[in-house]
C-alpha positions in Angstrom: 73.7 -91.2 128.0 75.2 -93.1 125.1 78.6 -93.9 123.7 79.8 -95.8 120.7 82.0 -98.9 120.2 85.4 -98.1 118.8 84.8 -100.6 116.0 82.5 -98.0 114.4 85.1 -95.6 113.3 86.7 -97.7 110.5 83.3 -97.7 108.9 82.0 -94.2 109.8 85.1 -92.1 109.0 85.5 -93.1 105.3 81.8 -92.5 104.7 81.9 -89.2 106.5 85.0 -88.2 104.4 83.1 -89.1 101.2 80.2 -86.9 102.4 82.6 -84.0 103.0 84.2 -84.4 99.5 80.8 -84.5 97.9 79.8 -81.3 99.7 83.1 -79.6 98.5 82.3 -80.4 94.9 78.8 -79.1 95.2 76.9 -82.4 95.2 74.8 -81.4 98.3 72.1 -84.0 98.0 74.6 -86.8 97.6 76.6 -85.4 100.6 73.5 -85.4 102.8 72.7 -89.0 101.8 76.3 -90.1 102.6 76.2 -88.3 105.9 72.9 -89.9 106.8 74.4 -93.3 105.9 77.4 -92.6 108.2 75.0 -91.7 111.0 73.1 -95.0 110.5 76.3 -96.9 110.8 77.3 -95.0 113.9 73.9 -95.8 115.5 74.4 -99.5 114.9 77.5 -99.4 117.2 75.7 -97.5 119.9 76.2 -98.5 123.6 73.4 -97.1 125.8 73.9 -96.8 129.5 72.3 -99.6 131.4 71.1 -99.8 135.0 69.3 -102.9 136.2 67.3 -102.7 139.5 65.5 -106.1 139.6 66.0 -109.4 141.4 69.7 -109.9 142.3 69.9 -113.6 141.3 68.6 -113.1 137.7 70.7 -113.8 134.7 70.3 -110.7 132.4 69.9 -110.9 128.7 73.3 -110.7 127.0 71.8 -109.1 123.9 69.1 -106.9 122.5 66.6 -108.4 120.1 63.8 -110.9 119.9 63.7 -114.3 121.5 63.1 -116.8 118.7 63.5 -120.1 120.5 63.8 -121.7 123.9 65.0 -125.3 123.8 67.1 -128.0 125.5 70.6 -128.8 124.2 73.7 -130.6 125.2 77.0 -128.7 125.0 80.1 -130.3 126.4 82.0 -127.0 125.9 79.8 -125.5 128.7 79.6 -128.5 130.9 78.1 -132.0 131.3 74.4 -132.7 131.0 71.8 -130.5 129.3 71.1 -126.8 129.2 68.2 -124.6 128.4 69.2 -122.5 125.4 67.5 -119.1 124.9 68.0 -117.8 121.4 67.9 -114.1 120.6 67.9 -112.8 117.0 69.4 -109.3 116.5 68.2 -107.4 113.4 70.4 -104.6 111.9 68.2 -102.2 113.9 69.1 -103.7 117.3 72.0 -102.8 119.6 74.8 -105.1 118.8 77.0 -105.1 121.9 76.8 -108.1 124.2 76.9 -108.0 128.0 77.7 -110.4 130.9 74.5 -111.9 132.3 75.9 -111.9 135.8 78.9 -111.4 138.1 81.1 -114.3 137.0 84.5 -115.5 136.0 85.3 -116.3 132.4 86.5 -119.9 132.5 86.6 -120.8 128.8 86.4 -119.3 125.3 85.8 -121.3 122.2 85.8 -120.0 118.7 84.4 -122.0 115.8 84.7 -121.4 112.1 81.7 -122.1 109.9 79.2 -120.8 107.5 77.2 -117.6 107.4 73.6 -118.6 106.9 70.8 -116.2 108.0 70.9 -116.0 111.8 67.2 -116.5 112.1 67.4 -120.0 110.7 67.3 -122.8 113.3 70.5 -124.4 112.1 72.5 -121.2 112.3 73.7 -121.9 115.9 75.1 -125.3 114.8 76.7 -124.4 111.5 77.7 -120.7 111.6 80.9 -119.1 112.8 80.6 -118.5 116.5 82.4 -117.6 119.7 81.3 -119.2 123.0 82.2 -117.6 126.3 81.7 -119.8 129.4 81.1 -118.2 132.7 81.3 -119.6 136.2 78.9 -118.0 138.6 79.6 -117.4 142.3 77.4 -120.5 143.0 79.7 -122.6 140.9 77.1 -123.0 138.1 78.3 -122.6 134.5 76.5 -120.7 131.8 77.4 -119.9 128.2 77.0 -117.0 125.9 77.4 -117.9 122.2 77.8 -115.1 119.7 76.8 -116.3 116.2 77.3 -114.5 112.9 74.5 -114.2 110.4 74.1 -113.6 106.7 75.1 -109.9 107.0 77.3 -110.1 110.1 80.9 -110.9 109.1 82.9 -110.7 112.3 82.6 -111.3 116.0 84.6 -109.2 118.4 85.4 -110.4 121.9 86.2 -108.0 124.8 87.0 -110.6 127.5 89.6 -113.4 127.8 89.8 -116.6 129.9 90.5 -115.8 133.5 88.8 -112.4 133.5 86.2 -111.5 136.1 83.2 -109.6 134.9 80.3 -107.8 136.6 76.7 -108.2 135.6 76.0 -106.0 132.5 79.7 -105.5 131.7 80.5 -105.4 127.9 81.8 -108.7 126.7 81.7 -108.3 122.9 80.2 -107.1 119.7 78.9 -108.7 116.5 79.1 -106.5 113.4 75.6 -106.3 111.8 72.6 -108.7 112.0 73.3 -111.8 114.1 72.2 -114.1 116.9 73.2 -114.6 120.6 72.4 -117.8 122.6 72.3 -117.9 126.4 72.8 -121.4 127.8 71.8 -122.0 131.4 71.4 -125.0 133.7 68.2 -126.9 132.9 66.8 -126.5 136.4 66.8 -122.7 136.2 63.5 -120.8 135.9 63.1 -119.3 132.5 61.7 -115.7 132.7 61.1 -114.9 129.1 59.1 -116.5 126.3 59.5 -117.0 122.5 58.6 -113.8 120.6 59.5 -111.5 123.5 61.7 -108.4 122.9 64.7 -108.2 125.3 67.3 -105.6 126.1 71.0 -106.3 126.8 71.8 -105.8 130.5 68.2 -105.1 131.4 65.8 -108.0 130.8 65.9 -110.9 133.3 66.1 -114.1 131.3 66.6 -116.9 133.9 67.2 -117.5 137.6 68.1 -120.4 139.9 65.1 -122.4 141.0 62.6 -124.9 139.7 62.2 -124.8 135.9 59.2 -122.7 135.0 58.3 -120.3 132.2 56.9 -117.0 133.6 55.6 -115.5 130.4 53.5 -117.4 127.8 
């Protein structure tokens, strides 16, 4: 079962209309190519149905893509001290909606203007335009999800506001085209993924409370 984000239609409808016009004037090959392009755009905005059945205390991946880095950072916008940051790079072929990692309350949202360097570059998280959503878990721990634009991505869309309550796997936003999403968790959490691993939004366990270990090398 699959649906599509409403943000798709301003892109898909004009291209589909061009395809119809090309077909009307007899340019069948061009019409087919335009229609195929419209379909590719639509698939970019796909929202697959998710159902997670693993450990209940796990923080799920907020995005689909490939883990490109796991490091330690300080981020006063999330909270005092240091956090483990798990960086996921989203290519144009990946699903581009983001989901809540756990049942939580949205306690802060911070938007930052900036550059649009390629999202796979290490400095992208520090210099690019971004939107940080801070969640407070039932335990009181705070985690952050930062949506970061890339070279192709031009806009971040947020679906939640400060004060909202979300369930694990609920949609929280969308980045239009290739981009990056960072998950920031308390440093004493166990890390359940490794660099280079493919992850799926709302399905892949990324971290869990407990002594800091890496399960997959």
